[in-house]
C-alpha angles and dihedrals in degrees: 000000000000125000092256092058091046093053093047092050093047092050091050092051092048092049091051093051093044092048092052092052092047091051091050091050096058098046106120118230115249112259118252111258113259118242109218123204110269125211114243109209097170094092103033137272121335099032123121134176117261102239112260095018143071092235117116121219134196133183123197141143144128146248115224133189115190137174115203123198131192130177130179103035138064096200119150092022094291112180100177137050092226140032133188121213133178122205131191122195127187122180131194116196124183126182137171137171117249136172087260095051135269113343112209135184120186134185123182117190120194136182127186125192116194106149134046116271128012102274100101129081093240089068093061124105111234141173106266094180135001123168148150119225129188118174105313096339118100128179131176137049113327144133118287124227087260088075091068101089131149117306096248128078099239104076124085107197105148140042105198125010109165119079144147099257149167110220139175122194129187109205120185095168101249092036131041138172133179146175127207136188109207133194106225096193115155096018107133139174127192091231095052107029127223117322109180122187090034121154133211137189121216132180137194133201126174151138144200123226113183107289094355133077136181129197128187122186136172136187133193123199104210101198094045093041091223134112146182138217132200138185127196125185127183132183136177107248120175113312094346148028126272116213128193128180141176130187135184134185131192093207142303110356138144097247103054128355104143095107141345090258139345141182127207138187136184141167118214103206113200099212094172138345087274104033128067122176117195123186114188142177136191131191122206129201119192096010112199135009124269095177137001092274103025133075124202126260091244117121128184149142143237129208133180153143131244122195121192120188129180106214095185138323107313096006125089141157133211132196123192128182123178137177121200128192117183126169114264091004129103113262111253139208117195141157146120146235116224137189116189134184110199126189 
């Protein structure tokens, strides 16, 4: 082999090696696989998995425009027969399966605008509800069972319904029972004065039997040493649902203190798939407190009509008109017209 052949062979070998390294250097890395949002159907419609986790997330809420009207009374310093209010609600719901049951976290944000500008408290966005739930245990700020009244807008079967609470509920489907310890801070009555840092105990017992349901709740206000009890029963009758309710209070308490006792009835007539018409009536005995343990001798009644109409998917309207006649109190017409976009 002469020197010329040796040089040519060495150059060729070097070029081959260099070429291989250069080719290796410009090979692009494979892109990371994209993780698309997955639907989570374990907890109902609207949930999806948070990417990179097994936690399911749901957003929902509504925008509501409502005009309230009231004739016949000037209570609470009212200076006008009507008032328009706009409300925005946005909810965040997270759930995941654990070895201890379903773990849930919920935040409900609400804003109400009633006056022009943004200088009044009613224009602020606030936390309506926020709670943690694991299995049957629930802690945080949320609506009490007293909030679950009849479906119409005529009955008045609760005084306060939203508390910071610790609750446990046993739910077997057709039967349920629960117990709640509630902070009653900020609940005041003219006849008792302010009692902050108060505590209450409420309980719930109910069942569902085909097209019928019954719900019994009670609440005891510890500082005021008074309580209230309520029963609601509903049943499918003909083209609608019949609802009956009764409530009683021993005196001033956070759960119900409108009257000593009251009974209510309604019939939610399902006229079409989009239209529901609900007439209702309520009778009061001992309307209004005169001392912590004594109701007045005033009796009275309230009657009204609620009309719900679904305009299209996500858009509905509601009309409510009520007349109230209580002894020694001005007769009163009230109601509202509402347009709501839900999502």
